[in-house]
N, C-alpha and C positions, 0 to 999 in steps of 0.2 A: 804653427799658428800662434799669432801674438796673443799674450795674456789679456783677458778682459777684466776691467775694473769697473764695478758698478757702484755708484755713489748715491746713497739714499739717506735722507736726513729729515728731521722733523722741523725744518725751518719755516714751514707754513703755520705752525702752531702759534696762536696769539694768547693763550692762557685762559684761565688762571693756572692750569696744570701744563707742564711741558713748555712753558713760555720761553721764547728765544730772546726777548728783549727785557733785560733787567736794569735797574737803576745804574749799576756800575759797569755792566758788561753786556755785550751782545754774544749770544751763543751761535756761532756760525755753522756748527754741525755737531751731531752726536749720534751714537748708535750706528755709525756708518758700517755698511756691509761691503767690505772690500774683498773681491774674489780674484783668484787666478785659476789656472788650469787644474790645480790640485784642490780647489775649494776655497773656504774662507781663509784669507791671509792671516787674520788674527789668531787662528788656531795654532800658528807656528810660535806664538809668544804667550801661551798660557802656562799655568803651573804644570798642567799635564804634559805640555811640550817639553819642559825641562826634564820631567821624569822619564819621558820617552828617550831623550838624548842619553840620560844616565843608563837606562836599560839597554840601549843599543851598544854602548861602550862595554857594559858588563857581559853582554853576549859574546862580543869579540874576545874578551879576556877569558871567559869560561872555556872557550875552545882550546886554549893553551893551558888551562888550569890555573890561571893567574888572577882570578877575581878576588880582591881583598875583602869584599863585603859579604855579609851573611844575610840570608832571608830574602823574601821577595822585594823588589824595588818599590812596589806600590805601598808597602808598609813602612817605608822610611819617611819620617816626618821632618819638618823644618828644623827642629831643635837637634835631631840626630845628624842631619846634614851639616849643620853648623859645627857640631862637636867633631865630626870627621875631619874638618879642616884643621883642627888643632891636634889631631892624633897622629897615627902612623903615616909615614911619608907616602906610601902607596895609596892609602885610602884618601888622603888629602889630594894627591895628584889626580886621582880618578874623578873626584868631585870637581876639581878645578877644570878638568877636561870637559866635563858636562857644562860648566859655567861658560867656557869658551864657545862651545857649540851653540848654546842657547843665546849668548850675546850676539853671535853672528846672525842667528835667525831673527833676533829682536831688531837688530840694525836693518836687516832686510825689510821687515815689516814697516819700520819707520820710513824707509825710503819710499815704499809704496804709498803710504799715507801722504807723504810730502808731494806726490804727483797729483793729488786731488786739489781742485780749486780752493776748497775751504781750508786746506792745510798749507798751501803754497807759501804763505807769508809768515808761518809760525816761526817764532824766534826762540822759544823755550818750551820744552815738554816736561811736565811734572809726572813722575811715575808713582802711582799708588797701588792699592790692592794688597792682599795678604802676602804675596810673594816678596814684596819690598821689605816686609818686616824682618826677614831673615838676613843673616850675613851673606849667605849665598846669593840672595836676591840683590843685595847692595852691590856685590862684586859684579854680578851680571849687568846691572845698570851702568856701573862705572866703566866696564869693559866695552859695552855697546857705545857709550859716549866717545871713547877713544877711537873706536872703529869709524864712527861718523866724522870725527874731526880729521882723522888721517885720510878720509875720503874727500875732504874739502867741503863738508857740509857745515854751515855756520848755524848750528842748532844746539842750544844748551840742553842737556839731559840731566835732570836733578831728581833725587828722591823726594817724595812728599814730606813736608816738615812735620805735620801732625802724625801721631801714631796712626797707621792705616785703619785700625778699628775705630778711631775717633774722628778721622777726617770725614767719613761718610755721615756723621751726625753733625759735626760743627758746620759743615757747608750749608745745612738747612737754614742757618741764621740769615744767610744772604737771600733767602726766598721770602722771608717774613715781611709783612707790610709795615709801613713806617710807624703806625700807631702803637705797635707792640713795644718799640724801643722807648716810648715816652712813659709807659706805665708799668712795665714788667722787667724783671732782671734775669729771666730764664725762659726757655721754651722746651717743648718735647720734640724729639727727633727719632726717626726710624730708618735703619739701613737694612734693606732686604737683599740677600745675595743668594747665589746658587747653592751654597752649603750652609750659610748661617743667616739668622735674623737677629739684629741687635736693636734694642730700644733703650733710650736714655734721656737724661736732662742736660741741656746745654746751657751753661752760665754765659751770659752775654758779656759781662765785665766791661761795660762801656765806660765806666769811670776810669779804667786803666787805658782803654784805647777805643775811641769812638768808631774806628774803622773795622772793629771786630777782630783785629789781629790777636787780641788776648782772650778771645772766646775759647772755652774749653768744656770738656765733658765733665759734669759734676759726678754723676754715677750712671752706670748702664748695666744692662743684663744681656748676655749672649745666649742664644739657643742654637745649637747645631742641629738643624732640622734634617740634614742629610743622614744623620745617624738613626733618627726615629722614623723616617719615611712616612710622614703624615699625609692625609688627604689635604686638599686646598682648604676646605672648611675647618679642619682641625688646626691647620697652621694659622688661620686667621683668628680662631678662638684663642689660641695660645698667645698670639700677638696682643690681643685685647687684654689678657691677664697681665702681660708684661707692662703694657702702657699704664694701666690703672695702678699697678703696684709702684711704678716709678713716680707717678704723679702724687700718690699718697705720701710716699717717703719724702719727696721734695717739699711738699706743703708742711709736713711735720717739722722739717728743719728750718722753716721760715722763709723759704724761697717764694718769690712772687712769680708763679708759673703762668705764662701767657696762655690764653685759650687758643692755642695754635699748635698744630702738629705738622712738621716737615717730614716728608717721606721720600726716600731714595729707593728706586726699584729698577731692575733691569728692563730694557725694552724701549720702544718708541712710545712716548707718553702723549696721549691725545688731550685736547683742551678740557674734555669732560671727565678726565681721569681714567679713561679706558686705556688698556695696553695693546698697542697694535701688533707688535712682534718683538721678539728678543727675550721673552720670559720662559723659554723652553726648559731651562734648568731648575725652575721653581716647582714645588710639589703640586701636582694637579694642573688644570688648565686655567691660567690667569689671563689668557687672551680671549676668553669666551665673551660673546656679545651680551650674555646674561649675567656677567660678573663685573662689578666695579669696585676696585680696592678702596677708593676714596669714600664711597658710600658705606662700605663695610666698616671702615675705621670710625666714621661718624656715628654709626649705630652702636659700636662698642664703647666709644667715649663721646657721648653726646654733649657733655658739658665739662668745662674745667674752671673751677672757682666760680660756679654759678653763672658762667657765661657760655653761650653756645660755641662749640669748638669749630674752628676753621682749619681745614686740612688743605695743604698744598703739596703736590707730588711732582717729582721730576726724575729723570734718569739718574741712576746711582753714580755713574761716572761723572756726570755734570756736577752733582753735589760734592763729590770728592774734590773735583777741580775748584769749585767755589770756595772751599776751605782755604785755598791758597791765594784767593783774590787780593788780599792786602799786600802780599809779597810779589805780586805781578805788576805793580804799578810802574816799574822801570822799563817795561816792554809794552808794545801795543797788541801784538798777536801772540797767543800762547795756546797750549793744549794740555790735555791730560790723557794718560794711558793707565789703565788699572789692570794689573796682572793678577788673576785669580783663577776661578773655575774656567772663565773665558777671558777675553781681552776687551775691557770697556774702553770707550774713547769719546772725547769731546774736544772741540776747539772753540776759542773765545777771541773776541776783540774788545779791548777796553773802551768804554764810552769816554768821549772827550770830557776833560774836567771843566766844570763851569768856572768862568772867570768871576772875580769879585769875591765877596765874603762867602764863606762856607755856611 
């Protein structure tokens, strides 16, 4: 039986949350649920998928007593994997074999996305997420790019240029309303993931680059909620503490923090800030009709600098992608894939540049 591919996207959303039409880009799809006979195609290109490849290789080697690694595969972290590449030849070869297997799977996933209408014209794919941060991740991305090229597919595959931890915050600057850039030099951003929550201050640095290409994270705090296993309400309360602490510190240092919070969150984001689906890896039920993340954040941070706080939320992969917007002006259609607990996705089409004076 032929594989079935289901394409679902938030393209009907008109904002303010989950908006698909932004001043500089149109979001042609995000949070796509691509399936085949084995389930979600994106599951083949998550960090867990890489570890599964490594574990399968180790099982084969253990039968012959040749496994060079010690301890359970699930306890091997990114830094340890990178270190193995520089060590014993057998250990390095094993990790590189897992890189090859994962790269083949990743290339397969990209081919499946490319069959969708919203991805058919994509010229470049930016790869973000925590897995990209490691040397192993970089090698897997580069190898997948070679596989696609030798396949005859004219798609650039490039690692996200910001540090993955910062891209999910910096991208929020592209969601901010125009008035913010006229009176403030920084804003507050949140990146919510399946394992971590990060909150920080983004310096806009428009005097260096009006297109926000020089925007950067001033300071941020990371909480690995997966270790603490909190309830949803406990997670939201902790997020409120993180936000207020970041705002206090920035104000003390003289930053003019805008009364604006940009939020990146997994899932399909509705115009009212509700999360339709895709937030299953977060602690508790974030998709409940009785819960609204935007309203919860407003209650925790009602004002910034004596002005009422405005909160805008979008999908976390969309926001990581938006951090690359200034670098994507030489192509019309582009996309982002974020490799982490799952595989986030979004595709974009740049808005036509206005003629005449800017």
